[in-house]
C-alpha angles and dihedrals in degrees: 000000000000134000095248092061095071139058117217118207110254096015131094115249116279117244097187128071094226135013137201108265094235092055092048093047091050090052092048092049093047089053090053100256120144127203108257102182147307141232146168117290131197122291094015095305124136127232120212121187125209130199132197134189093238109006125078123271115272130212117199129190119214132189115262092262090051091233098111132046109219099183143342130195147154106264112247095037 
C-alpha cells in the first residue's frame, strides 16, 4: 500500500512511495479535485476523500499526523 502503486485520473504517475501532504493536495487541486470528506483509518491513519466533476472518486490515506500521504487510489481498483 504505497502511493507509487496506483494511477490517479488526471495526475502523472507517482514515483515515490509517500508524499508530503501539502504537495499531494496541491496536485489534487491543480487537477480539479475537491476534498469531499474525511474519516478515521486503520492503525491511527486518516482517510481523506476527493471528488471531481469528471474523474473518478479518490480515497487517500494519510499518516496519523496528516503530514504524509501514504497512498491514494480509486476505490474498487
